C-alpha positions in Angstrom: 90.2 115.2 106.7 88.2 112.1 107.3 87.2 110.3 104.0 83.9 109.0 105.6 82.2 112.1 106.9 84.5 115.0 106.1 85.3 116.0 109.7 88.7 117.1 110.9 90.0 114.6 113.5 92.4 117.3 114.9 89.4 119.4 115.9 88.1 116.6 118.1 91.6 116.2 119.7 91.7 119.9 120.5 88.2 119.8 121.9 89.2 117.1 124.4 91.6 119.5 126.1 89.0 122.2 126.5 87.1 122.7 129.7 83.3 122.5 129.7 81.7 125.2 131.8 78.2 124.3 133.1 76.2 127.5 133.1 72.9 126.0 134.5 72.0 123.1 136.8 69.9 120.9 134.5 67.9 119.5 137.5 67.1 122.9 139.0 63.7 123.1 137.3 62.8 119.7 138.7 63.9 120.7 142.2 61.8 123.8 142.0 58.7 121.7 141.3 59.7 119.2 144.0 60.0 121.8 146.7 56.7 123.3 145.7 55.1 119.9 146.0 56.8 119.3 149.4 55.6 122.6 150.9 52.0 122.2 149.5 51.7 118.7 150.9 53.2 119.6 154.3 50.6 122.3 154.8 47.9 119.6 154.6 49.9 116.9 156.4 50.0 114.7 153.3 52.9 112.3 153.0 54.3 111.3 149.6 55.8 107.8 149.2 58.0 107.2 146.1 58.5 103.6 145.3 61.4 102.7 143.0 62.5 99.4 141.6 63.4 97.4 138.5 60.7 96.2 136.0 59.0 93.1 137.4 60.4 93.4 140.9 56.9 93.3 142.3 56.1 96.9 143.1 52.4 96.7 141.9 51.8 93.3 143.7 53.3 94.7 146.8 51.0 97.8 146.6 47.9 95.7 146.1 48.7 93.9 149.4 49.8 97.0 151.2 47.0 99.4 150.4 44.3 97.5 152.3 46.5 97.5 155.4 47.3 101.2 155.1 43.7 102.1 154.5 42.8 101.4 158.1 45.0 104.4 159.1 45.1 106.7 156.0 43.2 107.6 152.9 45.5 106.4 150.1 45.9 107.7 146.5 48.2 106.3 143.9 50.2 107.7 140.9 51.2 105.0 138.5 54.2 105.6 136.2 54.8 103.4 133.1 56.0 103.9 129.6 52.8 102.6 128.2 49.4 101.0 129.2 47.3 101.4 132.3 47.6 97.7 133.3 49.0 98.4 136.7 46.6 101.3 137.3 43.7 98.9 136.8 45.2 96.5 139.4 45.5 99.4 141.9 42.0 100.6 141.1 40.7 97.2 142.1 41.8 97.8 145.7 39.5 100.8 145.8 42.2 103.4 145.9 42.0 106.5 143.6 44.7 106.2 141.0 46.1 108.4 138.2 48.1 107.0 135.3 51.1 108.7 133.9 52.4 107.3 130.6 55.9 108.6 129.9 56.2 107.2 126.4 60.0 107.0 126.2 61.1 108.6 129.5 62.5 106.1 132.0 61.5 108.1 135.1 58.8 110.4 136.5 59.6 114.1 137.1 58.3 116.5 139.8 56.2 118.2 137.1 54.5 114.9 136.3 53.7 114.4 140.0 52.4 118.0 140.4 50.1 117.4 137.5 48.9 114.0 138.7 48.3 115.2 142.3 45.9 117.9 140.9 43.7 115.1 139.6 43.6 113.1 142.8 41.3 113.6 145.8 43.8 114.6 148.5 42.6 115.0 152.0 44.4 116.2 155.2 46.5 113.4 156.5 46.3 111.1 153.5 49.1 109.1 151.9 50.0 109.7 148.3 51.9 106.8 146.7 54.0 107.0 143.6 54.9 103.8 141.7 57.7 105.0 139.6 58.7 103.7 136.2 60.5 100.4 136.4 64.2 101.5 136.6 67.0 101.5 139.2 69.1 104.3 137.5 67.3 107.5 136.4 64.6 107.7 139.2 67.4 108.1 141.8 68.4 111.4 140.3 64.9 113.0 140.4 63.5 114.5 143.6 59.7 114.2 143.4 58.9 116.1 146.6 58.5 112.8 148.5 58.6 112.3 152.2 59.9 108.7 151.9 61.7 106.9 149.1 61.4 103.2 149.1 63.5 100.9 146.9 62.3 97.4 146.0 64.5 94.5 145.1 63.2 91.0 144.3 65.1 87.9 145.1 65.0 86.9 141.4 67.3 89.9 140.6 70.4 88.5 142.2 72.2 89.0 145.6 74.6 91.7 144.3 71.9 94.1 143.0 72.7 96.7 145.7 76.4 96.7 144.7 75.5 97.2 141.0 73.1 100.1 141.7 74.5 101.7 144.8 73.1 105.2 144.2 69.5 103.9 144.2 70.0 102.2 147.6 72.0 105.1 149.0 69.2 107.5 148.3 66.6 105.2 149.8 65.0 105.8 153.3 63.6 102.2 153.2 64.6 99.0 151.3 62.1 96.2 150.6 63.2 92.7 149.4 60.2 91.2 147.5 59.1 87.8 146.4 60.8 86.0 149.3 58.5 83.0 148.5 60.8 82.4 145.5 64.0 82.1 147.5 64.1 78.3 147.4 64.0 78.4 143.6 66.6 81.1 142.8 70.2 81.8 143.7 69.7 84.5 146.3 71.5 84.9 149.6 69.3 87.1 151.8 71.8 87.7 154.6 74.6 88.6 152.1 72.3 91.0 150.3 71.3 92.7 153.6 75.0 93.0 154.5 75.6 94.7 151.2 72.8 97.2 151.7 74.1 98.0 155.2 77.5 98.7 153.8 76.1 101.1 151.2 73.5 102.8 153.5 74.0 101.9 157.2 71.0 102.0 159.5 68.5 102.1 156.6 65.6 99.8 157.5 65.2 96.7 155.3 62.1 94.6 155.2 61.8 91.1 153.6 58.4 90.5 152.1 56.2 88.1 150.1 53.1 89.7 148.7 51.6 86.3 147.9 51.7 85.1 151.5 51.6 88.5 153.2 55.0 88.0 154.8 56.5 91.3 156.1 53.6 93.5 155.2 52.7 94.3 158.8 56.4 95.3 159.4 56.4 97.4 156.2 53.3 99.3 157.4 55.0 100.0 160.7 58.1 101.4 158.9 55.9 103.6 156.7 54.0 104.8 159.7 57.3 106.0 161.3 57.7 108.7 158.6 54.9 110.5 160.3 57.1 110.9 163.3 59.8 112.8 161.4 
């Protein structure tokens, strides 16, 4: 018997030898909502873009430069995910795009249920592009299907060359990878060619675009890559 808490250490030892049987897939409920979203949007030719990346990697800044270029082709609406504040939503609203803020409180990712609720508050039209800026995180969002047509992972040059090796699942699940803040490359220890090689080793043939939102570098190419999802 343990003097500190009164537990029996032998019970824990026995438990380690027991098999744990999973009776229910914990993500089944999320997938159900995701498939419902996917079918509903497909019926209206609405595409859903899920943008994932670490806090501060430049997702919002990228969107403020990207939306005006996409708007020539598609009506854009945005779902902003953050633990707290509507700071980023205000920046998106300044571009003229309708935006809905989801504050998760303590949750480090958005769920398909969150997206279903947010979409019901946005003016969707046939052929429009709905964009999700997920909560800043490179771990949990990779596990949650949100009904998206395209998942885009962002990586800033300030995060380090080996980021793809540290978070391989996020990059493996991506349909498109964007390197952001390339204008900072002269001031940080980042090797672009090595990073691109790492990404290719993890997810061969996945398109990668190098961008700088401040100078507009790579945004035209990024628009072209997003446009290609309408072909599939």
